[in-house]
N, C-alpha and C positions, 0 to 999 in steps of 0.2 A: 417506452413512451414514443409516440409517433408525432412528430412536429410537421407543420406544413413546410415542405422543402423549398427553400428559396433557391434562386439560380446560383448564388454563391455556394450554398451547401451542396447542391447537385454537382457543381463543378469540382468541389473538394473531394467528394466521395468518388467521382469518376476518376480523378487522378489517383486516388488510393487503390482502386480496383486495377487500374492500368499497371501499377507497380506491385500488385499483389500484397498490399498493406491492408491491415484490418483497422479501419477508422470507423467510429460510430458516433452518431449524434446523441447528445446526452440531455441537453436542456437549452433553455433560451433565457437570457437575463443580463447579458453583458458581463463585464469584469466586476467581481465583488470588491468592495472597498477594503474589506478585512476578511480574515479566515471565516468560513461559513460551514456549519455542521448541518448535514441534510442526509436523510436515509442511511444513517450509520457510516457516513463518509465525511472527512474533512476536506474542504476545497480551499486551498491557500493560493492567493495570487502571488506570482513570483516574477522576478526579473529574468529576462531571457538568458542572461549569462550563466545561470546555474542549470540550464536544461541539458540533458545528456546528448552526446554526439549524434546518436541515431535519430532522436527526436528532432534535433537541429537540421539534420539532413532532410527529413521529411518536410519540415516547415519551409526550408529553402526551396524545395521542389514545388510546393503549392504557391509560394511567393513568385517563383518564375512564371507560373501560369496566370499571374495577375491578381491573386487573392492575397490581401494584406491583413493578417491577424492584428487585432487591436489589443490583445492581452494574452497572458499565459497563466495556467493554473496547474498546480500539482495536487492530485487527489490521493488521499490516504484512507484506506478502510479502517474504521474505528467502531466495531460493534460494541453494544452495551455489555458491561460486565455482569456476570452471574452473581446472585446473592451468596455471601459467604455462609458455609454451613454453621449451624448452631453448635456451641460448645457444650459438652456434657462432662461431668466429673466422674472419673472411674475410681473405685476404691484402690488404695495402695496396698500391694502385697507385703507380707513380712519377709525380710531378707536377712540371711545369716552372713557372717563376716567373710567366709570363703566364697560364698555366692556373689558378694560384692565385687571381688576382683574379676571373677568370670563375667559378671554383668558389665563392668566397666570396659573390659576387652571387647565384648560383643557390641557394646554401644559405639566404641571407637571404630570398629570395622563397619558397622552399620552407617555411621556418619560419613565415613570415607566413600562408601558406596552411594549414599544420597548425594554428596557433593559431585561425584562423578556423573551420576544420572542427571543432576540439575545442569551441569555444564553441557552435557550432550543435548539435553532438551533445549537449552538456550541456543545452541548452535543450530539445531533443527528448526526452531521457531524463526530465528533470524534468516536462515536460508529460505524457508517457506515465504516469509514476508518479502524478501527481496525478489522472489520469483513471481509473486502474484500482485504485488503492491509496491509502489504507487503507480499512478498513470499521469501522463502529460496531456493537458487539454489546451487547445487553442480556442480563443474567442474570436469569431469572425466579426466583420463590420456590422452585420445585421443582429449581433448579440447571441448567435448560436454557439453553443459549446460543442466542440468536436474532439473526441479522444483520438490522439494521433499515435500514441505508443504506451505500452505497459512495460514494466521492468522485465517481465519474462521474455519479451521480444528483443531485449537489448543483447548485443554480443558481449562476451566476457571481457573484451578489451575496452569497453566504454566506461 
């Protein structure tokens, strides 16, 4: 999306380039009154006190240049979920008594593996989400939204 660049936006982007930061203009519309869902993202207005240190450092830098943000937004990616697969009934096989014990043992091993894989999957998903999502957006006085940092840019100590 290409917006008409106001002087305030041009100055903000110039400061970002000077510090080798990746800022980008997103939208124009001021601070939303409540969380907003748009283009598979949730935009939630937040208080400045919960913004990460790296984002706060960048915000203070643009404020020192005379730019005063009027609000802050945290953006979280939230794509639509896929439709669940349709259930089908499979015929049940005949089982003998010795086979029951073998089957129970196999099921127990299988369930332990499934739980392990689910735990690893959860950790991977959480790690991926923390690396790419969310983002901190400042709202400039002219209503322009500018992304100032994404979580993958944050140092580990933040």
